[in-house]
Structures are given as C-alpha cells and as structure tokens.
C-alpha positions in Angstrom: 111.1 88.4 75.6 109.0 89.6 78.2 109.1 92.8 79.6 111.7 94.1 82.1 109.8 94.5 85.5 109.6 98.0 87.1 110.6 98.2 90.7 110.4 101.0 92.8 112.4 102.0 95.8 110.6 104.0 98.5 113.1 105.3 100.7 116.5 106.2 100.6 117.8 106.3 104.0 120.7 104.2 105.1 118.8 101.1 104.8 117.8 102.2 101.0 121.3 103.0 100.2 122.4 100.0 101.5 119.9 98.2 98.9 120.3 100.6 95.7 124.6 99.4 96.2 123.6 96.0 96.7 121.6 95.9 93.7 124.6 97.4 91.8 126.8 95.4 93.6 125.1 91.8 92.7 122.2 92.8 90.0 124.3 91.1 87.4 125.1 87.5 89.2 121.6 87.4 90.5 119.9 88.2 87.2 118.3 91.1 88.2 119.3 93.4 85.0 118.1 90.7 82.9 114.7 90.9 84.1 113.6 94.4 86.1 115.2 97.6 86.4 114.3 100.0 88.9 112.3 103.3 88.0 112.3 105.4 90.9 114.0 106.1 93.9 112.5 108.2 96.6 113.0 109.7 99.7 111.2 112.8 101.7 111.5 115.6 99.5 110.9 114.2 95.8 112.3 111.2 93.5 114.3 110.4 90.6 112.0 108.8 88.0 112.9 107.0 84.6 110.1 105.3 82.9 113.0 103.1 81.0 114.4 102.2 84.2 117.2 104.5 85.9 120.8 103.8 84.7 123.2 102.1 87.2 125.3 105.7 86.2 122.3 107.5 87.4 122.0 104.6 91.2 125.6 105.3 91.3 125.1 109.2 91.4 122.6 108.7 94.1 125.0 107.0 96.2 127.0 110.3 96.9 123.7 112.6 97.2 123.2 114.0 100.8 120.1 112.9 101.9 116.8 114.1 100.1 118.5 115.0 97.4 117.9 112.6 95.1 115.1 114.5 93.1 118.0 116.9 92.5 119.4 114.8 89.5 119.3 116.8 86.6 116.9 115.4 83.8 115.3 113.0 86.1 114.5 114.2 89.2 111.6 115.6 90.4 111.2 117.7 93.4 107.9 117.0 96.0 106.5 114.3 93.8 104.8 112.3 96.0 104.8 108.2 95.5 101.3 108.2 94.9 101.6 110.2 92.2 105.0 108.0 90.9 102.4 104.9 91.3 100.0 106.2 88.8 103.0 107.2 86.0 104.6 105.4 85.5 104.2 102.7 88.3 105.7 99.7 89.1 105.5 96.1 89.0 107.9 96.0 92.4 107.6 98.3 95.2 110.2 97.7 97.8 109.0 100.0 100.5 112.0 100.9 103.1 110.5 104.1 104.8 109.7 104.5 108.5 106.8 103.0 110.2 104.0 105.0 112.2 101.7 103.0 114.0 98.5 105.5 114.2 95.3 104.9 111.8 96.1 103.0 108.9 100.0 104.2 107.6 100.1 106.2 104.3 101.9 102.9 103.3 99.2 100.5 103.0 97.4 102.4 100.0 100.8 101.9 98.1 100.8 98.0 98.9 97.0 97.9 98.3 97.2 99.7 94.9 100.4 97.7 93.3 99.0 94.4 94.8 95.9 95.0 93.6 97.0 95.5 90.0 99.0 92.2 90.1 102.0 93.7 91.3 104.4 92.6 94.4 105.8 94.6 97.1 108.6 93.8 98.9 109.0 95.7 102.7 111.1 96.2 105.6 108.4 98.7 106.8 106.8 96.7 110.0 103.1 98.9 110.2 101.1 97.6 107.0 102.0 94.0 108.0 101.3 94.9 112.0 98.2 97.1 111.4 96.7 94.7 108.4 98.7 91.7 107.8 95.9 89.1 107.7 94.0 90.8 105.3 97.3 91.4 103.2 98.2 87.9 103.5 95.2 86.3 102.6 94.6 88.1 99.9 98.4 88.6 98.2 100.1 86.4 100.4 102.0 84.9 97.3 103.0 88.6 96.6 104.1 89.9 100.1 107.3 89.7 101.1 108.1 90.9 104.5 111.2 89.0 106.0 113.0 92.1 107.2 110.4 93.5 109.0 111.3 90.4 111.8 114.8 89.3 113.2 115.5 91.3 109.6 119.3 89.4 109.3 118.2 86.2 110.0 115.1 84.5 107.9 112.6 83.6 111.0 110.2 84.3 108.6 111.0 82.3 105.9 111.5 79.7 108.3 108.2 80.5 109.8 106.5 81.1 106.3 108.7 78.2 104.2 110.4 75.9 106.7 107.8 74.9 108.7 104.8 75.0 106.1 102.0 72.8 107.0 103.6 71.8 110.5 101.7 73.1 113.2 103.3 75.9 115.2 102.4 76.0 119.0 103.8 79.0 120.0 107.0 81.3 119.2 108.9 83.0 122.0 111.4 86.0 121.2 113.6 88.7 122.5 113.4 90.4 118.9 114.9 93.9 119.6 118.2 94.8 119.4 118.0 98.5 121.6 116.1 96.4 124.6 118.7 93.9 124.2 121.5 95.9 124.4 120.1 98.3 127.4 119.4 95.3 129.0 122.7 93.2 128.6 124.2 96.9 130.0 122.0 97.1 132.9 123.5 93.7 134.2 126.8 95.0 134.0 125.9 97.5 136.3 125.2 100.3 134.0 122.1 102.7 135.0 119.4 102.8 132.8 119.9 106.7 131.2 124.2 104.8 130.9 122.9 102.4 128.9 120.5 104.1 126.5 123.6 106.9 125.8 125.6 104.3 125.1 123.5 102.1 122.9 122.6 105.8 121.4 126.6 106.0 120.7 126.8 102.8 119.3 124.3 102.9 116.7 122.0 100.5 118.2 119.3 103.1 119.7 117.6 105.7 117.8 117.7 109.5 119.5 114.6 108.7 120.7 114.5 105.0 122.2 110.5 105.2 123.4 109.4 102.7 120.2 111.5 100.1 121.5 111.5 100.9 124.9 108.0 100.8 125.0 106.8 97.7 123.6 105.8 99.1 120.2 108.4 97.7 117.8 107.9 94.2 119.4 104.4 94.7 119.7 104.2 94.6 115.8 106.9 92.0 115.5 104.5 89.9 117.5 101.6 90.9 115.3 103.8 89.7 112.2 104.6 86.7 113.7 101.0 86.1 114.6 99.6 86.2 111.3 102.5 84.3 109.7 101.2 81.3 111.6 98.1 81.6 110.7 96.8 83.5 114.0 94.2 86.4 113.6 95.8 89.0 115.4 97.1 92.4 115.0 99.3 95.3 116.3 96.6 96.2 118.1 95.2 92.5 119.9 99.1 92.5 121.2 99.0 93.2 125.1 102.0 95.5 126.4 102.4 94.3 130.2 105.3 96.0 130.1 108.0 98.5 129.2 111.6 99.5 130.1 111.8 102.2 132.5 114.0 103.1 135.8 112.3 100.2 137.7 114.3 97.7 135.3 117.4 98.1 136.9 115.9 96.6 140.2 114.7 94.0 138.0 117.8 93.2 136.3 119.8 93.3 140.0 116.8 90.9 141.5 117.5 88.7 138.6 121.1 88.5 139.0 121.5 87.8 142.3 119.2 84.8 142.0 121.1 83.8 138.9 118.4 84.7 136.1 118.2 87.0 133.4 115.9 89.7 132.6 114.9 89.6 129.1 112.3 91.6 126.8 110.4 89.3 125.4 107.2 88.8 122.9 105.2 85.4 123.0 103.0 84.3 120.2 100.9 81.2 121.6 97.9 79.8 120.1 94.6 79.8 122.0 95.9 83.5 123.8 96.6 87.0 123.0 100.2 88.2 121.7 102.3 89.5 124.9 105.1 91.8 124.9 106.4 91.9 128.9 109.9 91.7 130.8 110.3 87.8 131.5 112.5 86.4 134.4 114.4 83.6 132.4 116.3 80.7 133.9 120.1 80.5 132.7 118.9 77.5 130.7 116.0 79.2 128.8 117.5 79.6 125.0 116.0 83.2 125.4 118.4 84.6 128.1 121.5 83.3 125.9 121.3 86.1 123.5 124.0 89.3 124.9 124.7 92.7 123.1 122.0 93.4 120.2 121.8 90.0 119.5 118.3 88.5 118.4 117.1 84.8 119.4 113.8 83.0 118.8 112.5 79.6 119.7 109.9 78.1 118.0 107.7 75.3 119.6 105.4 72.8 117.2 103.3 70.0 117.7 105.3 67.5 115.1 109.2 68.2 116.5 111.8 69.4 118.8 111.8 73.2 119.5 114.2 75.1 116.7 115.9 78.2 118.5 117.7 80.5 115.9 120.2 83.1 117.2 121.1 86.0 114.9 121.4 90.1 113.6 117.8 91.8 114.2 118.6 94.9 112.1 121.2 97.2 110.8 121.5 98.3 107.1 123.4 95.6 105.7 121.3 92.8 107.6 118.2 94.5 106.8 119.2 95.2 103.1 120.5 92.1 102.4 117.3 90.5 103.6 115.4 93.1 101.3 117.1 92.0 98.4 116.7 88.2 98.8 113.1 89.4 98.8 113.5 91.1 95.5 114.9 87.9 94.3 111.7 85.8 95.4 109.1 88.4 94.2 110.9 88.2 90.6 110.0 84.9 90.6 106.8 84.8 91.5 105.7 87.4 89.0 107.5 85.6 86.8 105.7 82.5 87.7 108.4 80.5 89.3 107.5 80.0 92.8 103.9 78.4 92.2 102.5 81.7 93.1 98.9 81.5 91.6 95.6 82.8 92.9 
C-alpha cells in the first residue's frame, strides 16, 4: 500500500477555515482520507503539527478556535514556529497556500514553493503573488505539480478552461472584469452613489477590504492579468502589466458620462498576444459581454483562432468559492503525485 501523502495548510483565516471544513465534510467521498493526511495547519502565530497526521478531532477543534490560536492546541501546538521550519520537519508532499499576497520583491511563499516542488511535491495555492511574479519560471519547471485556479475568478474554473479545456488552441485574447470589489463599486456609481458611499457599502457587505487600495489601484487585476498571461504561454509577469487607470474620484464623472451615452464603465484586464497586458477603465457598449457583469460577479471573454469566443460568468471570490477551488486542486494534486494525471517530467 502506498504511503499517505502529507498535506500542509499555510493560512487559517476565513478561507483556510472553510477549506478545512470542506476536507472534513467531503474527504471520505473524495477518497482523501485513504490517500493523504494534513500534517500541519499554520496561522500567523504558529502552527499545529503532527507528523503522523492531524486527527479529525484535532481539525474540528481548530475550527472552534479564535484567529491566531491554532498553536494553542495541547500536544500539537507550536507557538512561534515558522513554515520554513515545518517544511524542514516533518515536511510535506502537498503545500496548500492560503496566505495573503504581497507584491514587493520575491514573496516569502516563493521559497516554500521552490522547496516543495524541488522535492517532487505539489503546491495548491490561492496566493496570487508567486504566480504573478514568477509564473513563467514556475510553470516551465513544475507546471504539472502547480495548481492555482483559486487565484483568478476563484469560484469559476477559468484557469482550468485556459490550461486544460483549451489546450492546443491558440488563445489570442482574454478580457475580463475580474475584481469583485471594483465591479461592485462601479455598479453602485451607476446607481448614483458617490465613490466614498460605494466603497463603504462594499466594505459593509464584505466585498471590499478595510483598505481597498489593492483592488481600486489595479494591483489585484494586474496580478490576475499576469497569471492569465503565463497560463496561456505568454512570458509576462506582474511587473510587465501596464496599469493605465485606477478607480479614483474621477470615476464618478466617467460613469455618469458613459451612462448618458448608454454605455458602461468597467475595470478591465486585457491580455493579448503581441502586447503587454493592460489594466484600464474601459467604456463599453451594452452588447459587450464584459458590460453585462453587475455587483460582485466576474466575467471573462476568451478569444481563440479556432472557434467562436467563449464568455464565462461566475463568482470570483468569497470563502466558500475559493475553498472549493482549493479542494478541487487538492484532488488534482493527489492524482498528479499518484501518477494518475499524466504528470511526467
């Protein structure tokens, strides 16, 4: 009998908790428990670690703990331990990264990826930064063991469509309104809200962070543009993306003037062969599929040389949507490491 694969979970916020809950609920029907065990769960203050695998009871206890208290569990809690130390011992076969993204320099998560992938393991991630900053290199060397569909349009399998569904097709352009915060804010401006009112409403509904600048200044869309670009074989990274516009007070006038002409303003990423990826505020005709998105809904429009365009609508964020994408990728990672997915290097 093959040994059980070791899974490590880095990050235990809302998404991390939802992911662990899904593993507990669906692990049996997906065959996870017969093939793998979670050996650590880490948060910002430490981790709970068991080389033989955390029990279901351990994982259930974690779900009842306040934030930052995973390391308080008796017998398995390690306050202050770093993920770098845990990857030394007991180590993992699959790292599930649910930590916040940072785009300054090489993110600390990158060395985790290189360590796990270099040892023949797999990485499942919702963290955009490592893929956005170093995606071409990571995919070239370890593509069949790197799973990242939770990074873009998390609740909708756009990345699977680009990586698998359209494999061997020549994708010429991808356009999308793929940031729920900006989509919601612009929708509220169309209803007559001021920018500050729209942002406050988005924050109250959980669509926007307390500091929404990453979304409104285009950094989130730029990261997604870079991820889309490297997924379809273009060698662009986050630093190559042109952020032509941001959502500022001037957006109120842009939206008003567009509405007077019967048009829509959307914050759009565009990835096209032969051009640097761009993030911009686009004025769109009502017939444009990107214009049809409303609220926090995401939309992507994919063009290929071989067939008619494909438009994908769906949720782009949220704990359950993101956690379910991570769970899907975990199943794929297990298959890849077990040799069931044609992952040969």
